[in-house]
C-alpha positions in Angstrom: 83.9 42.3 123.3 80.6 40.7 124.2 81.9 37.9 125.4 83.9 40.4 127.8 80.9 41.6 128.6 78.8 38.9 130.0 82.5 38.3 131.6 82.5 41.6 133.0 79.1 40.9 134.3 80.0 38.0 136.4 82.7 40.0 137.8 80.8 43.0 138.7 79.0 40.5 140.5 81.6 39.7 143.1 81.9 43.2 144.1 78.7 43.0 145.7 78.9 39.2 146.7 82.4 39.2 148.4 81.8 42.1 150.8 78.0 40.6 151.3 79.7 37.6 152.1 81.9 38.5 154.4 79.4 40.4 156.2 77.2 38.1 157.0 80.3 36.0 158.3 81.4 38.7 160.7 79.2 41.7 160.9 82.4 43.4 161.0 83.0 46.8 159.1 87.1 45.8 159.4 86.4 42.4 157.3 84.4 44.1 155.2 86.9 46.5 153.9 89.5 43.8 154.6 88.0 42.3 150.8 88.3 45.7 148.9 92.2 45.6 150.7 92.7 42.2 149.0 91.4 42.9 146.0 93.2 46.1 145.7 96.3 44.6 146.2 95.9 42.1 143.2 97.3 45.6 141.6 100.9 45.0 142.9 101.0 41.3 141.1 100.7 43.3 138.0 103.9 44.0 136.9 104.5 40.1 137.0 101.5 39.2 135.1 101.5 42.1 132.4 105.8 40.5 132.1 104.2 37.0 131.3 101.8 38.4 129.0 104.2 40.2 126.7 106.1 37.0 126.9 103.3 34.3 125.4 100.8 34.0 123.5 98.1 36.2 124.4 95.0 34.0 123.9 96.6 31.4 126.4 97.0 33.9 128.7 93.5 34.7 128.7 92.0 31.4 128.2 94.2 30.7 131.8 93.1 34.4 133.2 89.5 32.7 132.6 89.7 29.5 134.2 91.1 31.0 137.2 88.6 33.1 138.0 86.0 30.0 137.2 88.1 27.9 140.0 88.1 30.9 142.7 83.9 31.4 142.5 83.3 27.7 141.5 84.9 27.1 145.0 83.1 29.3 147.1 79.8 28.7 145.4 80.9 25.1 146.9 82.0 26.3 150.0 78.7 28.4 150.9 76.4 25.8 149.7 77.9 23.0 152.5 78.1 25.8 154.8 82.1 25.3 154.9 82.6 29.5 153.9 85.2 31.4 156.7 86.9 34.3 156.3 90.4 32.9 155.2 88.7 30.6 152.8 86.6 34.1 151.4 89.7 35.4 151.2 91.6 32.6 149.7 88.5 32.5 146.8 89.0 36.8 146.0 92.7 36.1 145.6 92.0 33.5 142.8 89.0 35.6 141.3 91.1 38.9 141.5 94.6 37.6 140.3 92.8 35.6 137.1 90.6 39.5 136.6 93.9 41.1 136.3 95.4 38.7 134.4 92.3 38.9 131.8 92.1 42.7 132.0 95.8 42.7 131.1 95.5 39.7 128.4 92.8 41.3 126.5 93.8 44.8 126.5 97.0 44.1 124.8 94.6 41.1 122.6 92.6 44.8 121.6 95.8 47.0 121.2 97.1 44.3 118.3 93.7 43.8 116.4 92.6 47.5 116.7 93.6 49.5 113.5 95.0 53.0 114.7 92.5 54.9 113.2 89.5 53.5 115.0 91.4 53.1 117.9 89.0 56.1 119.9 86.1 54.7 118.7 86.3 51.6 119.3 87.8 52.1 122.8 84.5 54.4 123.3 82.5 51.7 122.3 84.4 49.0 124.3 84.1 51.2 127.8 80.6 51.5 126.8 80.1 47.6 126.5 82.4 47.2 129.9 80.1 49.8 132.0 76.3 47.8 131.0 78.0 45.2 132.2 79.6 47.0 135.5 76.4 48.4 135.9 74.0 45.7 135.4 75.7 43.8 137.9 74.7 45.0 141.2 71.1 44.5 140.0 71.5 41.4 139.3 73.4 40.5 141.8 70.7 42.1 144.2 67.9 39.5 142.6 70.2 36.2 142.9 70.8 37.1 146.6 67.1 38.0 147.3 66.1 34.6 145.0 68.5 32.1 145.9 71.0 33.3 148.0 74.6 33.1 147.5 75.9 29.9 146.5 73.6 30.4 143.7 74.7 33.8 143.0 78.2 32.7 143.3 77.6 29.8 140.6 75.8 32.7 138.2 79.7 34.0 138.4 81.5 30.8 137.4 79.1 30.0 134.3 79.9 33.8 133.3 83.3 33.3 132.1 82.1 30.7 129.4 81.2 33.2 126.6 84.8 35.3 126.5 86.5 31.7 126.8 84.1 30.5 123.6 85.6 33.6 122.3 89.5 33.3 123.3 89.2 29.9 121.3 88.1 31.7 118.3 91.1 34.3 118.4 94.1 34.2 115.6 97.3 33.0 117.6 99.0 36.1 119.1 102.4 35.3 119.4 104.9 37.1 121.7 107.5 38.9 120.2 110.9 37.6 120.2 112.1 36.9 123.4 115.4 39.7 122.5 112.6 42.9 121.7 109.8 41.9 124.4 111.7 44.1 126.9 111.9 44.7 130.3 110.3 45.4 133.7 112.9 48.4 134.5 112.2 50.0 130.3 108.3 49.6 130.7 108.7 51.3 134.0 110.9 54.2 132.1 109.3 54.3 129.4 105.7 54.8 131.9 107.6 58.0 133.8 109.0 59.0 130.2 105.8 59.1 128.7 104.8 62.4 130.4 101.3 63.3 129.6 100.2 59.5 130.5 102.5 59.5 133.6 100.2 62.9 134.8 97.4 60.6 133.6 97.9 57.7 135.6 98.6 60.2 138.8 95.4 61.8 138.7 93.8 58.6 138.3 95.3 57.3 141.3 93.5 59.8 143.5 90.7 59.4 142.3 91.2 55.2 142.8 92.3 55.7 146.4 89.2 57.7 147.8 86.8 55.6 145.5 88.4 52.3 146.6 87.7 53.7 150.3 84.1 54.5 149.9 83.6 50.8 148.1 85.3 49.1 151.0 82.5 50.2 152.9 79.6 50.6 150.5 77.9 47.3 151.8 78.5 48.5 155.2 76.8 51.7 154.2 74.2 50.3 152.8 73.6 47.7 155.5 74.3 49.3 158.3 73.9 52.6 157.7 70.8 52.8 155.4 69.5 49.0 156.4 68.6 48.4 152.2 67.6 45.2 152.0 69.5 43.3 149.0 67.0 44.2 146.4 67.2 48.0 147.5 71.0 47.9 146.9 70.3 46.0 144.0 68.2 49.0 142.6 70.6 51.8 143.5 73.2 49.6 141.7 71.2 49.4 138.5 70.5 53.6 139.2 74.2 54.3 139.8 74.4 53.4 135.9 72.7 55.4 134.2 74.7 59.0 134.3 78.0 56.8 133.6 76.0 55.9 130.4 74.7 58.7 129.1 78.6 60.1 129.8 79.6 57.1 127.8 77.3 57.6 124.8 78.6 61.2 124.6 82.2 59.9 125.5 83.8 60.5 122.1 82.3 63.9 121.6 83.5 64.8 124.6 87.5 63.9 124.0 87.3 65.6 120.9 85.7 68.8 121.8 87.3 69.5 125.0 90.4 67.3 125.6 91.1 63.8 127.6 93.1 66.3 130.1 90.1 68.5 131.2 87.7 65.8 131.1 89.6 63.7 133.4 90.0 66.9 135.6 86.2 67.7 135.6 85.4 63.6 136.3 87.4 64.0 139.5 85.5 67.0 141.3 82.1 65.5 140.0 83.2 62.9 142.0 84.6 64.1 145.2 81.3 67.0 145.3 79.1 63.5 144.8 81.1 62.0 147.9 80.2 64.8 150.0 76.6 64.4 149.4 76.4 61.0 149.5 75.9 60.2 153.4 73.1 62.8 154.0 70.8 61.0 151.5 68.3 58.2 152.0 66.8 56.5 149.6 67.9 53.4 146.4 66.8 56.9 144.1 68.6 59.6 145.6 71.7 56.9 146.4 71.7 55.6 143.3 71.9 58.6 141.0 74.4 60.1 143.8 76.7 57.0 143.0 75.8 57.7 139.4 77.4 61.5 139.5 80.6 59.5 141.4 81.8 57.5 138.2 80.1 59.3 135.8 82.7 60.8 133.4 84.5 57.1 133.8 83.6 56.0 130.2 85.3 58.8 128.2 88.7 58.9 131.0 89.0 54.7 130.3 88.5 55.2 126.0 91.1 58.1 126.6 93.6 56.3 128.8 93.6 53.5 126.2 93.4 55.5 123.1 96.8 57.9 125.0 98.8 54.2 125.7 98.0 52.9 122.7 99.7 56.0 120.6 102.3 56.3 122.7 103.7 52.6 124.2 105.3 50.0 121.0 103.0 46.9 121.5 106.1 45.0 122.7 105.8 46.6 126.2 102.4 47.1 126.1 101.1 44.7 128.7 103.8 45.8 131.4 103.2 49.5 130.7 99.8 48.9 131.3 100.4 46.7 134.4 102.6 49.4 135.8 100.2 52.2 135.3 97.0 50.1 136.5 100.0 49.5 139.7 100.4 53.1 140.3 96.8 54.1 139.8 95.3 51.0 141.8 97.9 50.3 144.4 97.5 53.0 146.7 93.8 52.2 147.2 94.4 49.1 149.5 95.4 51.9 152.3 91.8 53.5 151.5 90.4 50.8 151.9 92.1 49.8 155.4 92.0 53.5 156.5 88.0 53.2 155.7 87.1 50.3 157.5 88.9 51.1 160.5 87.8 54.9 160.7 83.8 53.3 159.5 83.6 50.7 162.4 84.5 54.2 164.8 82.9 57.0 163.8 80.2 55.6 161.2 80.8 55.4 157.8 78.8 58.7 156.6 81.7 60.7 157.9 84.4 58.8 156.3 82.4 59.3 152.8 82.8 63.2 153.4 85.9 63.0 154.2 87.4 61.6 151.0 85.1 63.4 149.4 87.1 66.2 150.6 90.3 64.7 150.5 89.2 64.6 146.3 88.1 68.1 145.6 91.7 69.3 147.1 93.7 66.6 144.9 92.1 67.3 141.7 92.4 71.1 142.5 96.1 70.9 143.6 96.5 68.2 140.3 95.1 71.0 137.7 97.4 73.8 139.6 100.5 72.1 139.5 100.7 69.7 136.5 100.0 70.3 132.8 97.5 67.0 133.7 93.9 69.3 131.7 96.2 69.5 128.5 96.8 65.9 127.9 95.6 65.2 124.1 94.7 61.9 123.0 97.6 62.1 120.9 99.4 61.6 124.4 100.6 65.1 124.2 100.6 68.7 125.8 98.7 70.6 123.4 95.4 72.7 123.2 93.3 69.6 122.6 92.3 69.8 118.8 93.2 66.8 117.1 91.7 65.5 114.1 88.8 62.8 114.4 89.3 59.9 116.2 93.4 59.8 114.5 96.2 59.6 117.0 99.7 58.9 115.8 101.1 55.1 115.9 103.1 54.5 118.8 106.5 54.4 118.8 108.4 50.9 117.6 105.4 49.8 115.8 105.0 49.0 112.2 102.3 50.1 109.8 
C-alpha cells in the first residue's frame, strides 16, 4: 500500500506534466486534449492486459508494469533535457506510461484481492482509497513546485524514480501464481460475468457517465488554467492541493457513509454533486475557489472506489478478477476519449468555460436519469439490490472462491 502511494504520486505528476509539456510545444487546446485522449484509449487494451494478469504470476506482471512506466517517463525526461521532445515522441511516452499504469492497476488490484481476508475488505479498501487519494491530490502541488523550480525534465525524472518503492515491495511479495489454465476462464466469460452481475453492471454504467464528463474537463483543465485563468505553475499546484481537501474528508468517513446509506446512494449523490460543481467552476477565478470547487467535483470518489472494490470482490471469482476488472474499467473509462476530443475541439472554438458548464449539465441530467430508470441507488456492499443495511464490514465470498 505504501509503495503504491509513492508510485501513484509519480503517476499523478504526469497528469499535469503531460498536458503541460504539450502546451509548451503547441499552445493548442486540441493537442493538450489529445494527451488525455491517448491516456483514455489505454482502457481499451485493458481486457487484453487483464487476460495476461489472470494467466501469469501476478507479482511478475506488477514488476513488468513498473519497469514500462519507468522507461516511458525516463525517456521523456531525457528528450526534454536534450531539447528533442516532439509531439509524436511525447505521445509515445504517454502510451508507455499509461499502458504500464493500466497493467499496474490490474495486477495490483488482483494481488489485493488475493491477500485481503473477506471480512476485512471494506475496511482495507477504504484505507487503500485514502492512501491513493493522498498521492493523487498531493501530485499537482508537487508537480507545480517541480515545474517552477527545475522544469519539466527534472519533474519527469522524479516521476521515473517514484516507481522504486513499489518495485521493491513487489519483490517482497509472495509468489502469486495464476490458477490452472483450464480454470482461468476466457474474455467472453469475463464479459458475461460483468453484465450478469446486475448490481455491479449498473454501478459501472453510472461511473461511465461520471468518467466521461470528468475526462472532458481533465482534458482541457491545464488549458483552462493557463489560457483562461492565467495561473502560474505554483498557482496550479496550489489549486491541486486544495482540490484534495474535500475528497480527503470523504475518504476519512467513507466506510461509515457506505454502511449507513449504501454505496448506490453515495454514488448517485456524488455524481450529482460533481455535475453541479462543473457548472459553477467557470465562474471562479482564484486558486482557492477553483481548488475548492474541483474538490467538490471529485469529493465522494474515495468511498465509491472502496465500494466498487468491495462489490467486485464479493461477486467475482478470483480466477476471473483481472479480466472482469479490466472490462469494468473499459466500460467506465473507455468512452472518455470521445469527451476529451470533443472538449479539446470546442474549447479552442468557444472557450473552456462554456464547455465545462455543458459537461456539468450533461452529468446532472444523466445522473437523474440513471437514478430514475435503474435500481443503482439500491446497490448494497454485497452487490445486491436491498435496503443497504448489511453487517458491519462483512460481505459474502465471491462465487467460485474457497474459504
